N, CA, C and O atoms as a GROMACS GRO file, in nm:
protein
  620
    1UNK      N    1   7.958   6.184  12.919
    1UNK     CA    2   7.895   6.216  12.792
    1UNK      C    3   7.854   6.364  12.798
    1UNK      O    4   7.788   6.408  12.892
    2UNK      N    5   7.893   6.440  12.695
    2UNK     CA    6   7.859   6.586  12.696
    2UNK      C    7   7.712   6.600  12.658
    2UNK      O    8   7.646   6.508  12.609
    3UNK      N    9   7.666   6.720  12.683
    3UNK     CA   10   7.520   6.742  12.653
    3UNK      C   11   7.497   6.754  12.502
    3UNK      O   12   7.382   6.744  12.457
    4UNK      N   13   7.603   6.775  12.422
    4UNK     CA   14   7.584   6.787  12.277
    4UNK      C   15   7.591   6.643  12.206
    4UNK      O   16   7.555   6.626  12.090
    5UNK      N   17   7.639   6.549  12.283
    5UNK     CA   18   7.650   6.418  12.220
    5UNK      C   19   7.520   6.335  12.229
    5UNK      O   20   7.516   6.221  12.183
    6UNK      N   21   7.415   6.392  12.289
    6UNK     CA   22   7.290   6.324  12.301
    6UNK      C   23   7.203   6.341  12.171
    6UNK      O   24   7.088   6.297  12.165
    7UNK      N   25   7.263   6.405  12.071
    7UNK     CA   26   7.190   6.422  11.947
    7UNK      C   27   7.133   6.566  11.934
    7UNK      O   28   7.064   6.594  11.837
    8UNK      N   29   7.161   6.653  12.028
    8UNK     CA   30   7.119   6.791  12.016
    8UNK      C   31   7.195   6.858  11.905
    8UNK      O   32   7.316   6.841  11.894
    9UNK      N   33   7.129   6.931  11.826
    9UNK     CA   34   7.201   7.008  11.722
    9UNK      C   35   7.224   7.150  11.771
    9UNK      O   36   7.168   7.195  11.872
   10UNK      N   37   7.305   7.217  11.699
   10UNK     CA   38   7.336   7.356  11.739
   10UNK      C   39   7.211   7.443  11.731
   10UNK      O   40   7.192   7.530  11.816
   11UNK      N   41   7.128   7.421  11.632
   11UNK     CA   42   7.010   7.507  11.621
   11UNK      C   43   6.909   7.475  11.737
   11UNK      O   44   6.837   7.564  11.782
   12UNK      N   45   6.907   7.347  11.783
   12UNK     CA   46   6.822   7.324  11.901
   12UNK      C   47   6.875   7.393  12.025
   12UNK      O   48   6.797   7.446  12.104
   13UNK      N   49   7.002   7.392  12.044
   13UNK     CA   50   7.063   7.462  12.152
   13UNK      C   51   7.038   7.607  12.149
   13UNK      O   52   7.010   7.669  12.252
   14UNK      N   53   7.049   7.667  12.028
   14UNK     CA   54   7.028   7.808  12.007
   14UNK      C   55   6.885   7.843  12.037
   14UNK      O   56   6.858   7.947  12.097
   15UNK      N   57   6.792   7.758  11.997
   15UNK     CA   58   6.647   7.785  12.022
   15UNK      C   59   6.619   7.781  12.176
   15UNK      O   60   6.544   7.864  12.228
   16UNK      N   61   6.677   7.686  12.244
   16UNK     CA   62   6.655   7.678  12.390
   16UNK      C   63   6.715   7.801  12.464
   16UNK      O   64   6.660   7.848  12.563
   17UNK      N   65   6.826   7.852  12.412
   17UNK     CA   66   6.894   7.965  12.475
   17UNK      C   67   6.830   8.096  12.434
   17UNK      O   68   6.866   8.200  12.490
   18UNK      N   69   6.736   8.096  12.340
   18UNK     CA   70   6.676   8.218  12.294
   18UNK      C   71   6.759   8.295  12.189
   18UNK      O   72   6.733   8.412  12.160
   19UNK      N   73   6.856   8.228  12.133
   19UNK     CA   74   6.944   8.287  12.030
   19UNK      C   75   6.885   8.258  11.896
   19UNK      O   76   6.862   8.142  11.861
   20UNK      N   77   6.859   8.366  11.820
   20UNK     CA   78   6.806   8.344  11.682
   20UNK      C   79   6.920   8.324  11.586
   20UNK      O   80   7.004   8.413  11.571
   21UNK      N   81   6.927   8.210  11.522
   21UNK     CA   82   7.039   8.187  11.426
   21UNK      C   83   7.020   8.274  11.304
   21UNK      O   84   6.908   8.308  11.265
   22UNK      N   85   7.134   8.310  11.244
   22UNK     CA   86   7.133   8.387  11.122
   22UNK      C   87   7.083   8.308  11.007
   22UNK      O   88   7.117   8.190  10.995
   23UNK      N   89   7.003   8.366  10.922
   23UNK     CA   90   6.957   8.295  10.802
   23UNK      C   91   7.075   8.259  10.715
   23UNK      O   92   7.177   8.328  10.716
   24UNK      N   93   7.063   8.148  10.637
   24UNK     CA   94   7.180   8.109  10.551
   24UNK      C   95   7.216   8.221  10.455
   24UNK      O   96   7.128   8.286  10.400
   25UNK      N   97   7.344   8.244  10.436
   25UNK     CA   98   7.389   8.355  10.351
   25UNK      C   99   7.411   8.486  10.418
   25UNK      O  100   7.476   8.574  10.362
   26UNK      N  101   7.357   8.500  10.543
   26UNK     CA  102   7.364   8.625  10.614
   26UNK      C  103   7.488   8.635  10.700
   26UNK      O  104   7.531   8.745  10.734
   27UNK      N  105   7.545   8.520  10.737
   27UNK     CA  106   7.666   8.526  10.821
   27UNK      C  107   7.791   8.548  10.739
   27UNK      O  108   7.806   8.488  10.633
   28UNK      N  109   7.881   8.634  10.786
   28UNK     CA  110   8.003   8.654  10.712
   28UNK      C  111   8.091   8.528  10.722
   28UNK      O  112   8.092   8.456  10.821
   29UNK      N  113   8.164   8.507  10.613
   29UNK     CA  114   8.255   8.395  10.609
   29UNK      C  115   8.398   8.439  10.653
   29UNK      O  116   8.419   8.551  10.701
   30UNK      N  117   8.490   8.351  10.635
   30UNK     CA  118   8.626   8.386  10.673
   30UNK      C  119   8.689   8.498  10.586
   30UNK      O  120   8.791   8.557  10.624
   31UNK      N  121   8.630   8.524  10.474
   31UNK     CA  122   8.680   8.631  10.393
   31UNK      C  123   8.658   8.766  10.452
   31UNK      O  124   8.722   8.861  10.408
   32UNK      N  125   8.573   8.783  10.547
   32UNK     CA  126   8.550   8.908  10.614
   32UNK      C  127   8.678   8.957  10.680
   32UNK      O  128   8.702   9.078  10.687
   33UNK      N  129   8.763   8.864  10.730
   33UNK     CA  130   8.886   8.906  10.789
   33UNK      C  131   8.980   8.972  10.688
   33UNK      O  132   9.053   9.066  10.720
   34UNK      N  133   8.976   8.918  10.561
   34UNK     CA  134   9.056   8.983  10.457
   34UNK      C  135   9.016   9.125  10.433
   34UNK      O  136   9.100   9.213  10.412
   35UNK      N  137   8.880   9.146  10.437
   35UNK     CA  138   8.829   9.281  10.416
   35UNK      C  139   8.866   9.375  10.531
   35UNK      O  140   8.899   9.492  10.509
   36UNK      N  141   8.859   9.325  10.648
   36UNK     CA  142   8.904   9.406  10.763
   36UNK      C  143   9.051   9.442  10.749
   36UNK      O  144   9.091   9.556  10.774
   37UNK      N  145   9.131   9.344  10.708
   37UNK     CA  146   9.269   9.377  10.690
   37UNK      C  147   9.291   9.479  10.574
   37UNK      O  148   9.376   9.568  10.584
   38UNK      N  149   9.214   9.465  10.465
   38UNK     CA  150   9.218   9.562  10.356
   38UNK      C  151   9.180   9.700  10.408
   38UNK      O  152   9.250   9.797  10.376
   39UNK      N  153   9.077   9.713  10.483
   39UNK     CA  154   9.035   9.837  10.541
   39UNK      C  155   9.144   9.906  10.628
   39UNK      O  156   9.170  10.027  10.619
   40UNK      N  157   9.205   9.822  10.709
   40UNK     CA  158   9.315   9.872  10.793
   40UNK      C  159   9.430   9.914  10.705
   40UNK      O  160   9.490  10.019  10.726
   41UNK      N  161   9.462   9.833  10.606
   41UNK     CA  162   9.574   9.872  10.513
   41UNK      C  163   9.538  10.005  10.441
   41UNK      O  164   9.627  10.089  10.425
   42UNK      N  165   9.419  10.026  10.400
   42UNK     CA  166   9.382  10.150  10.337
   42UNK      C  167   9.396  10.270  10.428
   42UNK      O  168   9.437  10.378  10.385
   43UNK      N  169   9.361  10.250  10.558
   43UNK     CA  170   9.376  10.353  10.653
   43UNK      C  171   9.529  10.384  10.678
   43UNK      O  172   9.569  10.499  10.693
   44UNK      N  173   9.610  10.276  10.682
   44UNK     CA  174   9.751  10.293  10.698
   44UNK      C  175   9.814  10.364  10.578
   44UNK      O  176   9.897  10.453  10.594
   45UNK      N  177   9.773  10.324  10.459
   45UNK     CA  178   9.813  10.392  10.337
   45UNK      C  179   9.780  10.543  10.342
   45UNK      O  180   9.860  10.629  10.304
   46UNK      N  181   9.659  10.570  10.392
   46UNK     CA  182   9.620  10.712  10.408
   46UNK      C  183   9.707  10.786  10.499
   46UNK      O  184   9.747  10.898  10.469
   47UNK      N  185   9.739  10.728  10.611
   47UNK     CA  186   9.830  10.797  10.706
   47UNK      C  187   9.968  10.820  10.644
   47UNK      O  188  10.023  10.929  10.656
   48UNK      N  189  10.024  10.719  10.576
   48UNK     CA  190  10.150  10.728  10.516
   48UNK      C  191  10.150  10.829  10.401
   48UNK      O  192  10.250  10.898  10.379
   49UNK      N  193  10.037  10.836  10.328
   49UNK     CA  194  10.026  10.938  10.226
   49UNK      C  195  10.019  11.082  10.285
   49UNK      O  196  10.072  11.177  10.228
   50UNK      N  197   9.953  11.090  10.395
   50UNK     CA  198   9.956  11.227  10.463
   50UNK      C  199  10.102  11.266  10.498
   50UNK      O  200  10.144  11.380  10.477
   51UNK      N  201  10.176  11.168  10.552
   51UNK     CA  202  10.318  11.202  10.591
   51UNK      C  203  10.399  11.232  10.468
   51UNK      O  204  10.478  11.326  10.468
   52UNK      N  205  10.381  11.153  10.358
   52UNK     CA  206  10.452  11.182  10.236
   52UNK      C  207  10.417  11.318  10.175
   52UNK      O  208  10.503  11.388  10.122
   53UNK      N  209  10.289  11.352  10.185
   53UNK     CA  210  10.242  11.482  10.142
   53UNK      C  211  10.310  11.598  10.219
   53UNK      O  212  10.354  11.697  10.159
   54UNK      N  213  10.317  11.584  10.350
   54UNK     CA  214  10.380  11.683  10.430
   54UNK      C  215  10.531  11.693  10.398
   54UNK      O  216  10.589  11.801  10.396
   55UNK      N  217  10.592  11.577  10.375
   55UNK     CA  218  10.732  11.575  10.333
   55UNK      C  219  10.754  11.650  10.200
   55UNK      O  220  10.849  11.727  10.183
   56UNK      N  221  10.661  11.625  10.106
   56UNK     CA  222  10.673  11.691   9.974
   56UNK      C  223  10.656  11.845   9.990
   56UNK      O  224  10.721  11.923   9.921
   57UNK      N  225  10.570  11.885  10.081
   57UNK     CA  226  10.546  12.029  10.105
   57UNK      C  227  10.665  12.100  10.172
   57UNK      O  228  10.703  12.212  10.136
   58UNK      N  229  10.721  12.032  10.269
   58UNK     CA  230  10.819  12.105  10.352
   58UNK      C  231  10.961  12.065  10.334
   58UNK      O  232  11.049  12.136  10.383
   59UNK      N  233  10.994  11.952  10.263
   59UNK     CA  234  11.127  11.906  10.244
   59UNK      C  235  11.144  11.839  10.112
   59UNK      O  236  11.152  11.716  10.102
   60UNK      N  237  11.150  11.921  10.008
   60UNK     CA  238  11.161  11.872   9.869
   60UNK      C  239  11.292  11.802   9.842
   60UNK      O  240  11.298  11.719   9.752
   61UNK      N  241  11.394  11.830   9.913
   61UNK     CA  242  11.528  11.767   9.888
   61UNK      C  243  11.532  11.622   9.940
   61UNK      O  244  11.632  11.554   9.920
   62UNK      N  245  11.426  11.575  10.005
   62UNK     CA  246  11.422  11.436  10.051
   62UNK      C  247  11.410  11.336   9.941
   62UNK      O  248  11.459  11.224   9.954
   63UNK      N  249  11.344  11.373   9.828
   63UNK     CA  250  11.315  11.281   9.720
   63UNK      C  251  11.434  11.255   9.631
   63UNK      O  252  11.530  11.332   9.631
   64UNK      N  253  11.430  11.145   9.554
   64UNK     CA  254  11.545  11.103   9.477
   64UNK      C  255  11.575  11.192   9.359
   64UNK      O  256  11.690  11.208   9.319
   65UNK      N  257  11.470  11.252   9.302
   65UNK     CA  258  11.492  11.344   9.185
   65UNK      C  259  11.420  11.473   9.210
   65UNK      O  260  11.327  11.480   9.291
   66UNK      N  261  11.465  11.579   9.140
   66UNK     CA  262  11.394  11.700   9.144
   66UNK      C  263  11.258  11.692   9.077
   66UNK      O  264  11.228  11.591   9.014
   67UNK      N  265  11.177  11.794   9.089
   67UNK     CA  266  11.044  11.789   9.035
   67UNK      C  267  11.047  11.780   8.882
   67UNK      O  268  10.949  11.734   8.823
   68UNK      N  269  11.155  11.822   8.818
   68UNK     CA  270  11.165  11.810   8.673
   68UNK      C  271  11.184  11.663   8.631
   68UNK      O  272  11.157  11.630   8.516
   69UNK      N  273  11.230  11.573   8.720
   69UNK     CA  274  11.253  11.436   8.689
   69UNK      C  275  11.132  11.348   8.708
   69UNK      O  276  11.142  11.227   8.688
   70UNK      N  277  11.017  11.404   8.746
   70UNK     CA  278  10.896  11.327   8.766
   70UNK      C  279  10.823  11.302   8.633
   70UNK      O  280  10.846  11.373   8.536
   71UNK      N  281  10.740  11.204   8.629
   71UNK     CA  282  10.671  11.169   8.510
   71UNK      C  283  10.576  11.289   8.467
   71UNK      O  284  10.561  11.317   8.348
   72UNK      N  285  10.518  11.352   8.560
   72UNK     CA  286  10.436  11.474   8.538
   72UNK      C  287  10.515  11.586   8.598
   72UNK      O  288  10.540  11.587   8.719
   73UNK      N  289  10.557  11.683   8.516
   73UNK     CA  290  10.644  11.789   8.562
   73UNK      C  291  10.567  11.896   8.631
   73UNK      O  292  10.527  11.994   8.568
   74UNK      N  293  10.546  11.881   8.760
   74UNK     CA  294  10.488  11.984   8.849
   74UNK      C  295  10.573  11.992   8.968
   74UNK      O  296  10.655  11.904   8.992
   75UNK      N  297  10.556  12.098   9.050
   75UNK     CA  298  10.638  12.112   9.168
   75UNK      C  299  10.590  12.014   9.274
   75UNK      O  300  10.478  11.963   9.269
   76UNK      N  301  10.679  11.991   9.370
   76UNK     CA  302  10.649  11.904   9.482
   76UNK      C  303  10.538  11.961   9.570
   76UNK      O  304  10.477  11.888   9.648
   77UNK      N  305  10.510  12.086   9.559
   77UNK     CA  306  10.397  12.142   9.635
   77UNK      C  307  10.265  12.082   9.584
   77UNK      O  308  10.175  12.051   9.662
   78UNK      N  309  10.257  12.068   9.455
   78UNK     CA  310  10.132  12.008   9.392
   78UNK      C  311  10.120  11.863   9.434
   78UNK      O  312  10.012  11.817   9.472
   79UNK      N  313  10.234  11.790   9.428
   79UNK     CA  314  10.233  11.650   9.466
   79UNK      C  315  10.199  11.638   9.615
   79UNK      O  316  10.128  11.546   9.656
   80UNK      N  317  10.252  11.733   9.697
   80UNK     CA  318  10.219  11.726   9.841
   80UNK      C  319  10.075  11.747   9.872
   80UNK      O  320  10.019  11.673   9.953
   81UNK      N  321  10.011  11.843   9.811
   81UNK     CA  322   9.866  11.867   9.831
   81UNK      C  323   9.786  11.749   9.777
   81UNK      O  324   9.686  11.709   9.836
   82UNK      N  325   9.829  11.694   9.665
   82UNK     CA  326   9.763  11.578   9.609
   82UNK      C  327   9.766  11.455   9.705
   82UNK      O  328   9.668  11.382   9.722
   83UNK      N  329   9.889  11.437   9.767
   83UNK     CA  330   9.900  11.326   9.858
   83UNK      C  331   9.825  11.353   9.984
   83UNK      O  332   9.773  11.259  10.045
   84UNK      N  333   9.817  11.478  10.029
   84UNK     CA  334   9.740  11.508  10.148
   84UNK      C  335   9.589  11.479  10.126
   84UNK      O  336   9.522  11.421  10.211
   85UNK      N  337   9.540  11.521  10.009
   85UNK     CA  338   9.401  11.498   9.976
   85UNK      C  339   9.372  11.350   9.962
   85UNK      O  340   9.269  11.302  10.010
   86UNK      N  341   9.462  11.277   9.895
   86UNK     CA  342   9.445  11.134   9.877
   86UNK      C  343   9.446  11.060  10.011
   86UNK      O  344   9.369  10.967  10.034
   87UNK      N  345   9.534  11.101  10.097
   87UNK     CA  346   9.547  11.040  10.227
   87UNK      C  347   9.424  11.066  10.309
   87UNK      O  348   9.377  10.971  10.372
   88UNK      N  349   9.366  11.180  10.315
   88UNK     CA  350   9.248  11.211  10.390
   88UNK      C  351   9.130  11.131  10.336
   88UNK      O  352   9.053  11.074  10.413
   89UNK      N  353   9.116  11.128  10.205
   89UNK     CA  354   9.001  11.050  10.144
   89UNK      C  355   9.021  10.900  10.167
   89UNK      O  356   8.923  10.827  10.183
   90UNK      N  357   9.146  10.853  10.169
   90UNK     CA  358   9.168  10.713  10.194
   90UNK      C  359   9.127  10.674  10.337
   90UNK      O  360   9.071  10.567  10.358
   91UNK      N  361   9.155  10.758  10.432
   91UNK     CA  362   9.121  10.730  10.569
   91UNK      C  363   8.966  10.733  10.588
   91UNK      O  364   8.911  10.652  10.662
   92UNK      N  365   8.900  10.823  10.522
   92UNK     CA  366   8.760  10.833  10.525
   92UNK      C  367   8.698  10.711  10.459
   92UNK      O  368   8.607  10.651  10.516
   93UNK      N  369   8.745  10.672  10.340
   93UNK     CA  370   8.696  10.548  10.272
   93UNK      C  371   8.720  10.424  10.353
   93UNK      O  372   8.635  10.335  10.355
   94UNK      N  373   8.835  10.414  10.422
   94UNK     CA  374   8.861  10.302  10.509
   94UNK      C  375   8.761  10.291  10.625
   94UNK      O  376   8.718  10.182  10.661
   95UNK      N  377   8.727  10.408  10.682
   95UNK     CA  378   8.631  10.403  10.794
   95UNK      C  379   8.491  10.357  10.744
   95UNK      O  380   8.422  10.280  10.812
   96UNK      N  381   8.453  10.404  10.630
   96UNK     CA  382   8.324  10.359  10.574
   96UNK      C  383   8.332  10.210  10.532
   96UNK      O  384   8.236  10.136  10.554
   97UNK      N  385   8.440  10.166  10.476
   97UNK     CA  386   8.458  10.025  10.440
   97UNK      C  387   8.450   9.936  10.561
   97UNK      O  388   8.387   9.831  10.554
   98UNK      N  389   8.511   9.972  10.672
   98UNK     CA  390   8.507   9.892  10.792
   98UNK      C  391   8.372   9.882  10.856
   98UNK      O  392   8.345   9.789  10.933
   99UNK      N  393   8.285   9.981  10.825
   99UNK     CA  394   8.150   9.981  10.876
   99UNK      C  395   8.058   9.898  10.787
   99UNK      O  396   7.943   9.875  10.823
  100UNK      N  397   8.108   9.851  10.670
  100UNK     CA  398   8.021   9.774  10.579
  100UNK      C  399   7.934   9.858  10.488
  100UNK      O  400   7.838   9.808  10.429
  101UNK      N  401   7.968   9.983  10.477
  101UNK     CA  402   7.891  10.078  10.394
  101UNK      C  403   7.911  10.056  10.250
  101UNK      O  404   8.027  10.047  10.209
  102UNK      N  405   7.809  10.045  10.165
  102UNK     CA  406   7.825  10.024  10.025
  102UNK      C  407   7.897  10.138   9.954
  102UNK      O  408   7.980  10.116   9.865
  103UNK      N  409   7.862  10.262   9.996
  103UNK     CA  410   7.936  10.376   9.936
  103UNK      C  411   8.080  10.373   9.977
  103UNK      O  412   8.166  10.416   9.900
  104UNK      N  413   8.113  10.326  10.096
  104UNK     CA  414   8.251  10.306  10.138
  104UNK      C  415   8.327  10.210  10.052
  104UNK      O  416   8.443  10.235  10.020
  105UNK      N  417   8.263  10.096  10.014
  105UNK     CA  418   8.323  10.001   9.928
  105UNK      C  419   8.355  10.060   9.791
  105UNK      O  420   8.465  10.041   9.738
  106UNK      N  421   8.262  10.131   9.735
  106UNK     CA  422   8.281  10.190   9.601
  106UNK      C  423   8.391  10.297   9.608
  106UNK      O  424   8.478  10.302   9.522
  107UNK      N  425   8.385  10.383   9.713
  107UNK     CA  426   8.485  10.490   9.732
  107UNK      C  427   8.621  10.429   9.752
  107UNK      O  428   8.719  10.480   9.697
  108UNK      N  429   8.631  10.324   9.827
  108UNK     CA  430   8.761  10.261   9.862
  108UNK      C  431   8.822  10.200   9.732
  108UNK      O  432   8.942  10.211   9.707
  109UNK      N  433   8.737  10.138   9.651
  109UNK     CA  434   8.784  10.084   9.520
  109UNK      C  435   8.836  10.197   9.432
  109UNK      O  436   8.943  10.187   9.373
  110UNK      N  437   8.760  10.301   9.423
  110UNK     CA  438   8.809  10.416   9.339
  110UNK      C  439   8.934  10.479   9.390
  110UNK      O  440   9.022  10.515   9.313
  111UNK      N  441   8.943  10.494   9.525
  111UNK     CA  442   9.064  10.553   9.583
  111UNK      C  443   9.182  10.460   9.565
  111UNK      O  444   9.294  10.507   9.545
  112UNK      N  445   9.162  10.330   9.571
  112UNK     CA  446   9.276  10.238   9.553
  112UNK      C  447   9.329  10.247   9.407
  112UNK      O  448   9.450  10.242   9.386
  113UNK      N  449   9.240  10.262   9.309
  113UNK     CA  450   9.283  10.275   9.172
  113UNK      C  451   9.357  10.413   9.151
  113UNK      O  452   9.462  10.419   9.088
  114UNK      N  453   9.298  10.522   9.204
  114UNK     CA  454   9.355  10.656   9.190
  114UNK      C  455   9.491  10.659   9.258
  114UNK      O  456   9.587  10.714   9.204
  115UNK      N  457   9.498  10.600   9.378
  115UNK     CA  458   9.626  10.600   9.454
  115UNK      C  459   9.732  10.517   9.381
  115UNK      O  460   9.849  10.557   9.379
  116UNK      N  461   9.697  10.406   9.321
  116UNK     CA  462   9.798  10.328   9.246
  116UNK      C  463   9.848  10.404   9.126
  116UNK      O  464   9.968  10.399   9.097
  117UNK      N  465   9.761  10.475   9.055
  117UNK     CA  466   9.807  10.557   8.936
  117UNK      C  467   9.891  10.674   8.987
  117UNK      O  468   9.994  10.708   8.929
  118UNK      N  469   9.846  10.736   9.095
  118UNK     CA  470   9.922  10.851   9.150
  118UNK      C  471  10.061  10.806   9.183
  118UNK      O  472  10.158  10.874   9.148
  119UNK      N  473  10.075  10.690   9.253
  119UNK     CA  474  10.210  10.641   9.297
  119UNK      C  475  10.291  10.598   9.173
  119UNK      O  476  10.413  10.608   9.174
  120UNK      N  477  10.226  10.550   9.068
  120UNK     CA  478  10.294  10.514   8.947
  120UNK      C  479  10.360  10.638   8.889
  120UNK      O  480  10.474  10.632   8.842
  121UNK      N  481  10.288  10.753   8.890
  121UNK     CA  482  10.344  10.875   8.840
  121UNK      C  483  10.455  10.935   8.928
  121UNK      O  484  10.540  11.012   8.882
  122UNK      N  485  10.451  10.895   9.059
  122UNK     CA  486  10.548  10.943   9.157
  122UNK      C  487  10.664  10.846   9.179
  122UNK      O  488  10.744  10.863   9.271
  123UNK      N  489  10.671  10.743   9.090
  123UNK     CA  490  10.770  10.634   9.106
  123UNK      C  491  10.913  10.682   9.101
  123UNK      O  492  10.995  10.632   9.179
  124UNK      N  493  10.948  10.773   9.017
  124UNK     CA  494  11.087  10.817   9.010
  124UNK      C  495  11.134  10.899   9.129
  124UNK      O  496  11.254  10.909   9.154
  125UNK      N  497  11.040  10.958   9.204
  125UNK     CA  498  11.077  11.041   9.316
  125UNK      C  499  11.105  10.952   9.442
  125UNK      O  500  11.198  10.978   9.519
  126UNK      N  501  11.027  10.854   9.458
  126UNK     CA  502  11.038  10.767   9.580
  126UNK      C  503  11.003  10.625   9.541
  126UNK      O  504  10.892  10.579   9.568
  127UNK      N  505  11.100  10.552   9.475
  127UNK     CA  506  11.072  10.428   9.414
  127UNK      C  507  11.022  10.315   9.506
  127UNK      O  508  10.925  10.247   9.473
  128UNK      N  509  11.089  10.297   9.622
  128UNK     CA  510  11.046  10.186   9.710
  128UNK      C  511  10.907  10.207   9.769
  128UNK      O  512  10.824  10.116   9.770
  129UNK      N  513  10.884  10.325   9.817
  129UNK     CA  514  10.755  10.353   9.875
  129UNK      C  515  10.642  10.345   9.768
  129UNK      O  516  10.532  10.298   9.796
  130UNK      N  517  10.674  10.392   9.648
  130UNK     CA  518  10.573  10.390   9.542
  130UNK      C  519  10.535  10.244   9.505
  130UNK      O  520  10.418  10.212   9.483
  131UNK      N  521  10.640  10.156   9.498
  131UNK     CA  522  10.611  10.013   9.462
  131UNK      C  523  10.530   9.947   9.573
  131UNK      O  524  10.435   9.873   9.545
  132UNK      N  525  10.568   9.974   9.701
  132UNK     CA  526  10.491   9.922   9.814
  132UNK      C  527  10.348   9.968   9.813
  132UNK      O  528  10.256   9.889   9.833
  133UNK      N  529  10.328  10.099   9.788
  133UNK     CA  530  10.194  10.159   9.791
  133UNK      C  531  10.113  10.102   9.675
  133UNK      O  532   9.994  10.076   9.692
  134UNK      N  533  10.172  10.082   9.563
  134UNK     CA  534  10.097  10.022   9.446
  134UNK      C  535  10.058   9.877   9.482
  134UNK      O  536   9.947   9.835   9.451
  135UNK      N  537  10.144   9.802   9.544
  135UNK     CA  538  10.111   9.664   9.576
  135UNK      C  539  10.002   9.659   9.680
  135UNK      O  540   9.912   9.576   9.670
  136UNK      N  541  10.005   9.746   9.781
  136UNK     CA  542   9.901   9.751   9.881
  136UNK      C  543   9.769   9.790   9.818
  136UNK      O  544   9.665   9.732   9.850
  137UNK      N  545   9.772   9.891   9.727
  137UNK     CA  546   9.646   9.931   9.663
  137UNK      C  547   9.588   9.815   9.576
  137UNK      O  548   9.466   9.797   9.569
  138UNK      N  549   9.671   9.744   9.515
  138UNK     CA  550   9.620   9.626   9.434
  138UNK      C  551   9.557   9.524   9.527
  138UNK      O  552   9.451   9.468   9.497
  139UNK      N  553   9.622   9.501   9.638
  139UNK     CA  554   9.563   9.407   9.738
  139UNK      C  555   9.428   9.455   9.786
  139UNK      O  556   9.331   9.378   9.789
  140UNK      N  557   9.419   9.582   9.824
  140UNK     CA  558   9.293   9.641   9.874
  140UNK      C  559   9.185   9.633   9.766
  140UNK      O  560   9.069   9.603   9.794
  141UNK      N  561   9.223   9.661   9.642
  141UNK     CA  562   9.125   9.656   9.533
  141UNK      C  563   9.077   9.508   9.513
  141UNK      O  564   8.958   9.481   9.491
  142UNK      N  565   9.170   9.417   9.521
  142UNK     CA  566   9.124   9.272   9.510
  142UNK      C  567   9.028   9.235   9.617
  142UNK      O  568   8.924   9.175   9.590
  143UNK      N  569   9.061   9.269   9.740
  143UNK     CA  570   8.981   9.229   9.855
  143UNK      C  571   8.839   9.293   9.844
  143UNK      O  572   8.739   9.228   9.877
  144UNK      N  573   8.830   9.419   9.799
  144UNK     CA  574   8.702   9.486   9.790
  144UNK      C  575   8.617   9.428   9.674
  144UNK      O  576   8.497   9.405   9.688
  145UNK      N  577   8.681   9.405   9.564
  145UNK     CA  578   8.601   9.359   9.443
  145UNK      C  579   8.568   9.211   9.454
  145UNK      O  580   8.459   9.172   9.413
  146UNK      N  581   8.656   9.127   9.510
  146UNK     CA  582   8.628   8.985   9.516
  146UNK      C  583   8.538   8.950   9.633
  146UNK      O  584   8.453   8.862   9.619
  147UNK      N  585   8.554   9.014   9.745
  147UNK     CA  586   8.482   8.975   9.868
  147UNK      C  587   8.415   9.093   9.939
  147UNK      O  588   8.393   9.088  10.060
  148UNK      N  589   8.385   9.191   9.869
  148UNK     CA  590   8.326   9.316   9.927
  148UNK      C  591   8.195   9.299  10.002
  148UNK      O  592   8.167   9.376  10.094
  149UNK      N  593   8.118   9.203   9.966
  149UNK     CA  594   7.984   9.186  10.033
  149UNK      C  595   7.995   9.123  10.171
  149UNK      O  596   7.895   9.116  10.243
  150UNK      N  597   8.113   9.077  10.210
  150UNK     CA  598   8.126   9.010  10.339
  150UNK      C  599   8.113   9.102  10.454
  150UNK      O  600   8.083   9.056  10.564
  151UNK      N  601   8.133   9.234  10.437
  151UNK     CA  602   8.120   9.330  10.544
  151UNK      C  603   7.993   9.413  10.528
  151UNK      O  604   7.982   9.521  10.586
  152UNK      N  605   7.899   9.364  10.452
  152UNK     CA  606   7.779   9.438  10.420
  152UNK      C  607   7.703   9.468  10.557
  152UNK      O  608   7.690   9.381  10.643
  153UNK      N  609   7.656   9.591  10.569
  153UNK     CA  610   7.579   9.628  10.688
  153UNK      C  611   7.455   9.540  10.697
  153UNK      O  612   7.387   9.515  10.598
  154UNK      N  613   7.427   9.495  10.819
  154UNK     CA  614   7.312   9.414  10.838
  154UNK      C  615   7.213   9.477  10.936
  154UNK      O  616   7.188   9.426  11.045
  155UNK      N  617   7.157   9.591  10.892
  155UNK     CA  618   7.062   9.665  10.973
  155UNK      C  619   6.923   9.620  10.950
  155UNK      O  620   6.830   9.673  11.011
   0.00000   0.00000   0.00000
């Protein structure tokens, strides 16, 4: 017979071991894993946006259409700098989101929306990457808005 089958409850065991149980509602649920995945996806999107920005700056012939074929007619240099800035802020927001910072959650949600709109305007230049980036941004936005409190800092 195990020691837990004698009628001991988990809270009794924790009290004997000196472990203070978390108050109800303070423990993260299984949705915290979804938020961690969203934070990692946001950081990965940031890295890929940095690479796409460098590609736009240094190799304009890589993209499917010229800059005149884009939804917003600006040079690829402008798109490159925009992608670099968006990538850097995405990585910063992801690091704050993974720490459970409230400002990080708000910033990550804003960045996900801005990034999705940015890639929608960039759709004709790099269609497959833009569709994937928009889908990832929608997933990140869902995870943050539906389950954002799961990674709340508990200081």
